[in-house]
ROMARBA-869985 format. One record per residue (C-alpha): residue in three letters; z, x, y. Coordinates in steps of 0.02 Angstrom, whole numbers, plus 50000, padded with zeros to 5 digits. Example, Ala and Ser with C-alpha at 12.3 -4.5 7.8 and 13.67 -1.06 7.14 Angstrom:
<atoms>
Ala503905061549775 Ser503575068449947 
</atoms>
This chain:
<atoms>
Met568995436150575 Arg569745420750492 Ala568205415650393 Leu569175401350316 Ile569375392050480 Ile567765395650572 Ser566965379150526 Ala568485368550564 Ser567765363150732 Phe565945365250684 Thr565645346650702 Leu566025348150888 Ala564475358450919 Cys562955350150995 Thr561285350850906 Met559935354351035 Leu558055355451026 Leu557365372851051 Asn555665379851092 Ser554505382650947 Cys554505401550945 Gly554915409650778 Ile556545418250829 Glu557255402350904 Lys556815392250749 Lys557705404850639 Ala559185405050757 Ser559305386150759 Lys559295385550569 Ser560605399150553 Phe561715390050678 Asp561585373950576 Leu562095384050421 Ala563625390950515 Gln562915408550503 Phe563565412350675 Gln563435431250679 Tyr561625430250623 Thr561345417050758 Ile562065428850889 Asp560965443150832 Leu559395432450841 Tyr559765424951011 Asn560195441951081 Lys558385446451048 Val557875431751157 Leu559125436651291 Lys558495454451292 Lys556835447751355 Asp557545433551458 Pro559395435951506 Asp559425419251596 His558825408851449 Ala560045394151461 Glu559965387951281 Ala560075405351206 Asn561625409051310 Tyr562385392551259 Phe562125395251073 Val562805413051081 Ala564355406151169 Glu564545392451038 Ser564325404750896 Tyr565695415650965 Arg566845400650989 Leu566545393550817 Ser566875410550735 Asn568555412350825 Arg567945424350958 Val568035412951110 His568565427651219 Leu566795434451198 Ala565995417751241 Leu566465416651425 Pro564985425951507 Tyr563735416451400 Tyr564445399351447 Glu564365404751630 Lys562545409751617 Ala562095393851525 Leu562875383351663 Asn562165393951805 Asn560425391651732 Gly560485372851728 Leu561085368451553 Glu562135352551557 Asn562865342651413 Asp564545334751371 Ser565215350151283 Val564705365551381 Arg565935363251526 Leu567345358351410 Phe567155373851303 Tyr566865384451458 Ala568585378651516 Phe569335384051349 Ala568515401151365 Leu569245403051540 Lys570955398551474 Ala570815411551336 Glu570545424451474 Arg572095417751567 Lys571025410851708 Tyr572065395051712 Asp571665389251889 Lys569795391051862 Ser569955382051694 Arg570835367451781 Glu569465366951913 Val568095366151781 Leu569015352151690 Glu569145342051851 Thr567265343151874 Phe566975339151692 Leu568085323651695 Ser567125316751844 Thr565485316751747 Val565875316051559 Thr565175301251463 Asp565695305251284 Glu567395297251249 Lys567895310551122 Tyr567605324851243 Lys568425315051384 Asn570025312651284 Arg570045331051237 Ala569805336151419 Glu571175324551482 Glu572375331451354 Glu571935349351400 Tyr572095345851586 Gln573855339251558 Asn574245354351449 Leu573775366051592 Asp574975356551705 Asn576365359551579 Leu575985378051558 Ser577135383851698 Glu578615375751611 Ile578195384751449 Lys577985401451537 Ser579675399751621 Lys580575396251458 Lys581805409751406 Asn581785415151225 Tyr582435429551123 Tyr580975434151011 Arg580525452250982 Val578845455750900 Lys578065471150822 Asn576395475250743 Leu576595477750556 Glu575605493950561 Ala575945498450379 Ile574795484150326 Asn573545481550466 Thr571815489550471 Pro570295487750586 Ser569815473450470 Ala570675456450471 Glu572405453650399 Tyr573135436250416 Ser574185421950343 Pro575695431350273 Ala576755422650140 Tyr578325430150063 Asn578745427049880 Asp580025435749770 Gly579995452849851 Glu578125452849887 Leu577125449050043 Phe575465440350010 Phe574095440250142 Ala572225438350166 Ser571135452950221 Ser569315457650240 Arg569655475950196 Gly568715484050054 Asp567315471350033 Ser565535477250066 Lys564755459850058 Ile564555452150229 Tyr564965434150271 Leu563595428150389 Gly564775416650481 Thr565685431050563 Gly564665446450521 Thr566215453650437 Pro566635456050251 Phe567265441650145 Thr569165440050138 Asn570235442049982 Ile572075439249944 Tyr573195454549931 Ser575025457749893 Val576225471649938 Lys578025474749887 Thr579245472950030 Lys581075471750076 Gly581045459950222 Ala579845467850346 Arg579945485050267 Val578365485450163 Gln577925498450033 Ser576125501150088 Gln575695511549935 Thr575905495749828 Ile574545485549915 Lys573365477849788 Asp572155463349779 Leu572495449149659 Gly570985452649551 Asp569365444049505 Arg570205428549437 Ile570825424149612 Asn569615433349726 Gly567775429049713 Pro566345440849761 Ile565495429049886 Thr566885417449941 Asn568295419150065 Glu570045417649993 Gly571395414550121 Ser573045405850156 Val574275404650012 Thr575885395349977 Phe577115395749832 Ser578195382849746 Pro580075385549760 Asp580155394449592 Gly578715405849643 Lys577715401549487 Thr576405390249566 Met575205396349700 Val574055385349803 Phe572745394349906 Ala571165391150008 Lys569455396449948 Gly567685393250010 Asn566385397050144 Ser565165404850023 Gly563675400150129 Lys562625397349973 Lys561755381049929 Lys562565381049757 Gly564215387449820 Thr565675378449902 Ala565035368550050 Glu566685370250141 Val568445376550107 Asn569495368949968 Leu571245370649897 Tyr571505378449726 Ile573035379549614 Thr573555392849488 Arg575115396149384 Asn575945412749347 Arg576185414249160 Asn576985430249096 Gly576495439449254 Val574665433649252 Trp573895420549364 Thr572955407149268 Glu571155402149306 Pro571225392949474 Arg570735374649477 Met570235364149626 Leu571555351549680 Asn571165333149668 Ile571665330249851 Asn570175339749922 Asn568875329750018 Pro567195336749960 Gly566125343650099 Tyr567565345350221 Trp568785359050268 Asp570445358550173 Ser571485374050199 Ser573115382350257 Pro574255374550124 Ala576165374650133 Phe577445368250009 Ser579015359450068 Arg580615368350022 Asp580915356849872 Gly579115358449813 Lys578845339649811 Thr577665339149960 Leu576135349550000 Tyr575575350650182 Phe573835356450228 Ala572535355650366 Ser570895346250354 Asn569445340450461 Arg569095325550348 Pro568585309250432 Gly569925297950505 Gly570955311250595 Tyr571465312650776 Gly570405327750822 Gly569575343250748 Thr570795347950610 Asp572395338350575 Ile573895341850465 Tyr574075330850311 Ser575375328950175 Ala575235325249989 Arg576645320849870 Arg576865329949704 Asn577585320749555 Ala578585327349408 Arg577015331749310 Gly576285341949453 Arg575035328749509 Phe574675327649695 Phe574475310149767 Lys574785299349922 Val573805309950045 Lys574175304750223 Asn573935310950400 Ile575645315850469 Gly575285306850632 Pro574985309050819 Glu576685316550858 Ile576005332950789 Asn574115330350778 Thr573075329850937 Thr571255328450988 Gly571195347350963 Asn571515357550806 Glu573165358350711 Met573285369850560 Phe574335382850468 Pro575885371950437 Tyr577455380250370 Ile579105372050321 Ser580635382850354 Asp582255382450256 Asp583045371550391 Gly581695358250365 His580725361150526 Met578825361950528 Tyr578015376850612 Phe576155375450646 Ser574735381750755 Ser573755371450879 Asp572555372451025 Gly572885354151070 His574685355451131 Pro575125365051292 Ser574655383051255 Phe574295400051331 Gly572535399651259 Gly571755398551087 Leu572965394050948 Asp574815394650990 Leu576315393350874 Tyr577465378150884 Val578965370950795 Ala579205352350765 Arg581015346650748 Arg581785329750712 Lys583055324950846 Asn583865307950859 Gly582515300250751 Arg581065307650852 Ile579905322550830 Glu580035335450969 Ile578715349050987 Glu579175366051058 Asn577985380151102 Leu578785396351039 Gly578325404751203 Glu577955422851240 Pro577945435751163 Val577605426351000 Asn576165417351085 Ser574785424951190 Ser573125419651263 Ala572315424551098 Asp572505415650929 Asp574285415750861 Phe574515407250693 Gly575085408150511 Ile576975410050534 His578165413050388 Leu580065415350398 Phe580895425750262 Lys582585423150347 Ala583205410450473 Asp582985422550617 Arg581505433450564 Gly579795432950484 Phe577925436350503 Phe576455428850596 Thr574635432850637 Ser573775436550801 Asn572145443750865 Arg572915448551033 Glu572485464251127 Gly573365479951069 Gly573125476750884 Lys572145487250762 Gly570505478150787 Asp570435460650714 Asp571785448550657 Asp573405458150630 Ile575055453350549 Tyr576585454850661 Thr578445454050624 Phe579695445150735 Val581565443650756 Asn582455429650849 Glu583925437950937 Asp584605422151017 Pro586505424851019 Asn586775406051004 Leu585625403550856 Lys586565393350726 Val585615384250589 Val586455369150509 Asn585635361150358 Tyr586195343350318 Phe585935335450147 Leu586345318450074 Gln586715319349889 Gly587105305049773 Val587045297249602 Thr586195281349539 Met587365270849431 Thr587585253549357 His588975243049279 Asp588965243749090 Asp589475229648972 Asn591305233949002 Asp591045232749191 Lys591285251449210 Leu590115262349312 Ser588915273149211 Ile587435284249254 Leu585765275249276 Pro584325287749258 Asn582475286449304 Val582765277449469 Asn581565279049616 Val582575282549774 Gln581815282149948 Leu582535288450111 Leu581985277450257 Asp582215280350443 Tyr582845267150564 Lys581065260350583 Gly580905257750397 Glu579675272050371 Val579865282250212 Leu580425299950252 Asp580655305950074 Glu580775299549897 Thr581245305749725 Asn581495299949546 Thr583195303349469 Glu583305311649300 Ser584575309949160 Asp586025314549273 Gly585555301349402 Lys585695313749544 Phe584635314049702 Leu584625324949857 Phe583825322150028 Arg583785332450186 Val584475322750334 Tyr584645326750519 Glu585935325150656 His586205308650749 Glu585115297650640 His585285281150548 Tyr584505279350375 Asn584265267050234 Leu584255271650050 Val583205260649936 Ala583425262349747 Glu582265254049621 Lys582235255349431 Lys580365253849397 Arg580305256949210 Gly581325252649056 Pro581755237348951 Asp583035230649077 Lys582745224749255 Tyr583885229349399 Leu584085223049576 Ile583285234049707 Thr584755241149803 Arg584895246349986 Glu586285256150066 Lys586475261650246 Phe586935279350293 Thr587155287950460 Thr587435305650523 Val587955299150694 Gly589645306650735 Lys589575318250585 Ala588745333650661 Ala589555350550636 Asp590385358450787 Arg589255373250818 Asp590565381950925 Thr591645384050770 Leu590265390850656 Thr590325409150610 Lys588785410550499 Leu586955410750546 Val586615397050418 Thr587825383150371 Glu587555369450242 Val588365352250257 Arg588265339650114 Phe588675321250118 Asp589015311049961 Thr588505293249920 Leu588335281649771 Leu586955269149734 Val587435255349612 Leu586015244949539 Glu586545228749456 Lys585635222349302 Ile584625206549328 Glu585225193449203 Lys585045174649207 Asp586665165749258 Lys587435182149315 Val588625179149462 Phe588895190649611 Val590345188249731 Met589915190749915 Glu591215199350020 Asn591855194050191 Ile590985177050206 Tyr592265168450317 Tyr592265151550404 Asp593385144450538 Leu594725132550477 Asn593975116250415 Lys592235121350481 Trp590595126550402 Asp589655134750547 Ile588995152250509 Arg590025164550609 Asp589295181050669 Asp590265191050541 Ala589685179450402 Ala587875181150461 Leu587995199950439 Glu588495197650258 Leu587185184350227 Asp585875196250297 Lys586265207650150 Leu585805193450032 Val584215190550132 Thr583765208750103 Ile584105207149916 Leu582955192049907 Gln581605200850007 Asp581695216249895 Asn581745205849735 Pro580465191849761 Glu580535186549579 Leu582295179349597 Lys582845161249618 Ile584705159349654 Glu586105146849673 Leu587235150049822 Ser588935142549796 Ser590475140149904 His592255138849838 Thr593885133849922 Asp595725136049884 Asp596775121249825 Arg597775117449982 Glu596845101250023 Ser596295086449919 Asp594945088449786 Ala593745076949878 Tyr593995085650046 Asn593755102949971 Leu592195097549879 Arg591395090450039 Leu591885105950139 Ser591215118350010 Asp589605108449994 Lys589335108950183 Arg589705127550188 Ala588495131350046 Asn587115121250130 Ser587475129550296 Ala587305146850215 Val585675141950129 Ser584975135150293 Tyr585365151750376 Ile584485161450237 Ile582955150150252 Ser582935153250441 Gln582745171750401 Gly581095168950310 Ile581625165750129 Ala580685151350045 Ser581765136050018 Asp581175133849837 Arg582055150149792 Leu583765143449844 Val584965130349779 Ala586585126049874 Arg588135120549777 Gly589895117049833 Tyr591215118149696 Gly592755114649801 Glu594325120049707 Ser593595116849534 Arg593345135249491 Leu594905144049548 Ile595035162249500 Ile596925162549530 Lys597555145349481 Thr599345148749535 Ala598925156749701 Lys600415157749821 Thr600035171649946 Glu598665171250077 Glu597815185849990 Glu597755176049827 His597075160549915 Gln595715171549993 Val595155176949819 Asn594865158649777 Arg594055155249947 Arg592425164349911 Thr590515163549918 Glu589465168249767 Phe587665168749715 Lys587045166349537 Ile585335170949466 Leu584495154949408 Glu582755161249367 Ile581875178049348 Gly580045175549385 Gln578555187249386 Val577705195449534 Asn575815195549517 Thr575175212949559 Ala573485205449604 Ser574305195349743 Gly574965209649844 Glu576195220849751 Glu575825238849801 Phe575005249249666 Asp576205262949613 Glu575075278149602 Glu576455289849547 Arg576985278349404 Tyr575175276849348 Phe574865295449343 Asp576555299549266 Asp576045290349109 Glu574545301749079 Glu574395319449019 Glu573715332049144 Asp573645350549176 Asp574355360249323 Ser572835356649431 Gly573075337949422 Glu571465336149320 Arg571415326549156 
</atoms>
């Protein structure tokens, strides 16, 4: 079984007082140590003498559930309930066991009874979510799809094979084959990581080999793996030793391939000691690592988290990816496909039973979750998907008809309308040089924000100033560029970008995968005292100074600049042409400048950062203007930097963790 995930929901189990007999004391202790197979063996001795022993039946059922064998738990939950055992978990998990056996109506009935009596808020929320999931099951079952699946018999054995990951002509997977040492959590051998040469799904079974003692330990389970885009960095899960001096839970480790040899693995700094951190997955650009964890603060049993990876290989900014994907149940085994979608496994979303496979897609600025349906999913556990092409890949299942335990399956998506379009926004960060010509500005932090202002992605440009972000159809974005380091200071720059109306016509596409790239330019202006910036399109009605709607839109851009650059104090000036008297033009420009400043203050900018000045016709750019276009050049609004103050980091500026760590030497593990 999947030894690496058996304790993911261990904290859900109830601790109950048992009778004082010796067997039951040993069984209680082994249960607390997550030695579930040993617990089953001990309680079976009790049940041999007393088949109706309620607590013994309950703990056998729980041990099966917590070691990923919920299909064997059903009769024991039934006996526990029939013999009077009642607590806030037994009926809930009984309902899950019924669902795993496709007894959906009975499962719904049990949940109805449970919801009428449950007192624990955590279990109540889980039951309500599951009850709703059962109501949605008919819709999932009716969904038409074009998947074809097949057992990868060349790899599978009566032992467990799971979590396939393809890298550079090799398929990596975890297996409990060939190990004589028994993991007491499942009663099966410890798992190791193996590789086999393959061309797509055509594996060369004679090349199967384990990764050696440096990766695989004698009394630990090694499991899910992921590789950086260049294939040279591997992150994998390791733990569940069951020893007091061993790893208490499962943790993530990193290793580098140097000259064909994997370096000594080191534990990642993002692990939460004592909790389950597993099933890692790199994003396609290698700048984000996704993983599952049962650390405190999540939405349910195990949640999916993300961590950023900086240029030196340091992982930082760990965050829960949110309730759109995470539920009160268990989400794990994330995988990011080439088209930027997240595939994952869950028992908290509407499912056929156990873990099902899902895909999360961004559409119109929202996350939509889709169950992959049958035959990819079953009432058993289906998890650990990996696509080696846009329409085919591998996954894991312990469904009936396999070779005995977890098996690896291949799949092909034969949807005739399957067309994958990948959208990217590429650009360059630049600035005006001393000759007012555009030149490359390197080492700029660029963020991609959605319409709500949430950061979707970020990067630091290198010497060429280039950046690249994945974007999606029918969405509005903001780009924010900031030069954080260097002798000169630059204004933080924002630019809007949208893909609305720019989607490819899928009816005209002839390839399975199409790439569309958009181009943009981000210009950061140097912050210098007395530097003047001309604002475009600030218009006023004839002889008036009221702020028109179109002028407000332009002034809002200045508001944004002032919000992004709180150290600035500016002068906002208004200029006229020379077609009225000097005195009239001076009064009019002064009123217009004050009107603009009043508008900016109304948008939340402190008044002491602004000075209004009207210059009338005293600073004409074209002194002999004759045409309306030339007069318009003179009739302008400008802002000038008066002061460049300091922002006190102790008073609220966000600590830049990536900048801090980038300045220090570290090894590939992120340890110094």
